[in-house]
TORKOL-4160 file (C-alpha; in steps of 0.2 Angstrom, whole numbers, padded with zeros to 4 digits, m for minus):
55
<pt num="1" X="0086" Y="m0045" Z="0152"/>
<pt num="2" X="0092" Y="m0039" Z="0135"/>
<pt num="3" X="0085" Y="m0024" Z="0126"/>
<pt num="4" X="0085" Y="m0033" Z="0109"/>
<pt num="5" X="0070" Y="m0032" Z="0098"/>
<pt num="6" X="0058" Y="m0048" Z="0099"/>
<pt num="7" X="0063" Y="m0052" Z="0080"/>
<pt num="8" X="0081" Y="m0054" Z="0084"/>
<pt num="9" X="0077" Y="m0065" Z="0099"/>
<pt num="10" X="0066" Y="m0077" Z="0089"/>
<pt num="11" X="0080" Y="m0078" Z="0075"/>
<pt num="12" X="0093" Y="m0082" Z="0088"/>
<pt num="13" X="0082" Y="m0095" Z="0096"/>
<pt num="14" X="0080" Y="m0103" Z="0079"/>
<pt num="15" X="0099" Y="m0103" Z="0076"/>
<pt num="16" X="0102" Y="m0111" Z="0093"/>
<pt num="17" X="0089" Y="m0125" Z="0090"/>
<pt num="18" X="0097" Y="m0129" Z="0073"/>
<pt num="19" X="0115" Y="m0129" Z="0081"/>
<pt num="20" X="0109" Y="m0140" Z="0096"/>
<pt num="21" X="0102" Y="m0153" Z="0084"/>
<pt num="22" X="0120" Y="m0155" Z="0076"/>
<pt num="23" X="0128" Y="m0157" Z="0093"/>
<pt num="24" X="0133" Y="m0175" Z="0097"/>
<pt num="25" X="0125" Y="m0183" Z="0112"/>
<pt num="26" X="0137" Y="m0189" Z="0125"/>
<pt num="27" X="0137" Y="m0199" Z="0141"/>
<pt num="28" X="0143" Y="m0193" Z="0158"/>
<pt num="29" X="0160" Y="m0198" Z="0154"/>
<pt num="30" X="0161" Y="m0188" Z="0138"/>
<pt num="31" X="0159" Y="m0203" Z="0126"/>
<pt num="32" X="0148" Y="m0202" Z="0111"/>
<pt num="33" X="0130" Y="m0208" Z="0115"/>
<pt num="34" X="0123" Y="m0216" Z="0098"/>
<pt num="35" X="0105" Y="m0215" Z="0105"/>
<pt num="36" X="0106" Y="m0197" Z="0108"/>
<pt num="37" X="0108" Y="m0192" Z="0090"/>
<pt num="38" X="0120" Y="m0178" Z="0083"/>
<pt num="39" X="0135" Y="m0180" Z="0072"/>
<pt num="40" X="0154" Y="m0183" Z="0077"/>
<pt num="41" X="0163" Y="m0186" Z="0093"/>
<pt num="42" X="0159" Y="m0174" Z="0108"/>
<pt num="43" X="0177" Y="m0171" Z="0111"/>
<pt num="44" X="0181" Y="m0166" Z="0093"/>
<pt num="45" X="0166" Y="m0154" Z="0091"/>
<pt num="46" X="0171" Y="m0136" Z="0091"/>
<pt num="47" X="0155" Y="m0128" Z="0085"/>
<pt num="48" X="0152" Y="m0118" Z="0070"/>
<pt num="49" X="0159" Y="m0100" Z="0071"/>
<pt num="50" X="0153" Y="m0097" Z="0052"/>
<pt num="51" X="0135" Y="m0095" Z="0057"/>
<pt num="52" X="0130" Y="m0077" Z="0055"/>
<pt num="53" X="0121" Y="m0070" Z="0070"/>
<pt num="54" X="0109" Y="m0055" Z="0068"/>
<pt num="55" X="0115" Y="m0039" Z="0074"/>
């Protein structure tokens, strides 16, 4: 496993949960699933590289 301090791990988990909530739900064929939540179309989602990660 990683040698990161526990505080960084908790912060990374928080960031990951927030980003997962933004992801659009999709069906097995890759189409948007409106009941799954999220925003946008799955094929158009590129993520958010502007999120600062702890060092």
